[in-house]
N, C-alpha and C positions, 0 to 999 in steps of 0.2 A: 604561502597557503599549504596547509598540511595535506597530505595524499592520503587517500582512503585504501583499506585493504581489498586486495584483489578477490578475496573470498566472498565479499558481499556482491561484487559485479558477478561473479559466477552464480551465486544463489538467486539473484534478483533475475538475471538472464534465464536461468533454468525454470523459474516459476513462470515468466512470461512465455517462454516457448511451449511449456506444457499447456498453458491455457491459450495460446495464440490460435489455435484451430477453433476454439470456442468464439472467438471474436468474429471469425468469418461466417459463423452460422446465419442461416436465413432468418430474416426478422420480419415481423408483421404477422397478420392473421390469415389463416387458410379460408378461402372462400369457393364456393361452388362455381364452376365455369358453366357457361350455357350449354344447352343441349340435353340429351336425355342421360348422359353419364354423369355420375357423382364425382368426377376426377377433380381433384383439389388443386388450386395453384395459391400462390402467396402474393399478397398485396404488400409491397414495401412500404414500411412506414418512415423511411429515410434512415440514414446512419445515425447511431446514438454516439454521443461523445462522453468520454469520462469526465467527472469533476476535475478542475484543475486546481491542484493542492497550492500553487503559487498565488492564487487569488486570496488566500487567507490573508487578513489584514497585517500588516507590518508590524504595528503596534502590539497586536496579540502575540506574534511571534516573539517579539522581544520580551513581552511580560512572561512569557514561558521560559525565558532563559536561553534563548537562542540568538544568535548574531546574525541579522538580517544582511550583513554585508558579505556573508558567505554563502547566500542563496545560490543554489545550482538547480535550474528548472528542468534539466534532464540527465539526472545522475545516472551513469552507467549506461547511456544511450537506449534507455528503456522505451522511449517513445517511437523507436524505430519499429516496435511490435504493435500491431493493430490493437486498439482499444486500451492502450495504456498510457498514463502520464504521471509524472511525479515532481517534487520538489524536496530538497534537502537544505538544512542549515546545520552549522556546527553550534555546539553549546558556547556559551560566553565564559570569560574568566581566564586568569592565567593556568589554571589546573584543569581546564576543560579537556575532558577525556572522551567525549561521545559526541555523535552527531544524531539528529532526526531526519528520517526521510519520511515523507507522507507520499504513498503510491495510490493511484486510483485506476480501477479498470471497469470495463462493462461486463467483465466475466463473472460467474457464478462463485459465490463464497464456498458452497459445498464442493464444488470442483476444486477449488484452491486448497481446502483443508484436507481433501482426501490424498493429497501429495504426500509421499513417504518422507520427504524432507522436513515436513512441518510437525514437530514432535512435542510432546509433553503439553497437550492442549488442555487449558483450564478455563472454564466459563469465568468471565468478569463483566462488571458494568462500566460503562463510559458515559457519564451523565445518566440518562434515562434509557440508553441503548444497550441491548444485549451485545455482547463482544466475546471473542475467544482470544486469550493470551496464550503464546506459544513460543517456543525455541525452533528455529531452523537448524538443521543438522550441522551446517557450516560454522554455527556459533560455538561450537566445542562443548566440553564437559569439565568442568563448569562453564556455563555460556558466557561469551563475552558481549551477547546482545540479547535483546528481547523483542518480540513483536506482538501487535494487538490488530486482530482483523474484524471489521464489522461490515455489515450490509447497510448502505445508506441509500435509499431511493433508488434500488437497482444497480448502485455502484459498489464495487468491492472497494474498500478503503483500508489500507495497511499503514499502521504506524510502526516503523522500524528504528530501534535504537541499537546502535553498536559503537565500537571503539573508533577513534580516528586513528588512521594509520596504525603505527606500531604503538600507540599509547596504551598504557595499562588500564585495566578496568579498575577505576577508583571508587567505584559505587555499585549499586545493584541495578543493572539495566532493566529489570522489569519495574522497579519502582520509579525510574526515570521515563519509561515509555508510558506508564499509567498516569503519570503526572503531565506529560506533554499531551496525551490524548484526551485527558480530562479538560485541560487548558484550551484546546483548540476545537474540541468537539462541536461546540456552538456555532462554529463558522462552516461547518458541512452542510450539505443540503438536507432538507428535512425529510 
């Protein structure tokens, strides 16, 4: 099995750390407490769980040009950060040069996009959904990878394409991430 670059691990973890505080925020609705004061308390609505990208059907993953035998449900140990989950697959073929990670979080898309590491943001469409394509600063210039982020039913979903290990970038990572996102979008929550 090919090894992935450490730069991706660093970037994913940095993003998760930046947002980890958001996942611990108080959830629920403020309600007035009994008595004459209008002091607000919070009624917990229970913990929210992020969408699990590994539930995307295997035949859809294969149809998108990804190898289901390379599935990694916790790439870079991301699930150790509250409110995050992910799934990663390598591209198929003898000259496969990239992998796709689909990350999911209960954190805010706005907070995520404000991170200075997410550069060159461009609005795009993924199916009928509005999304933002960007390059993370770790991806270099010219970038070795490309990401698309969208808000799906309160989940932050990120499609990440980058090179496998030390492979050369043999195509346009933004074309690849757009293709995979378009192929798999219908399997995301509505």
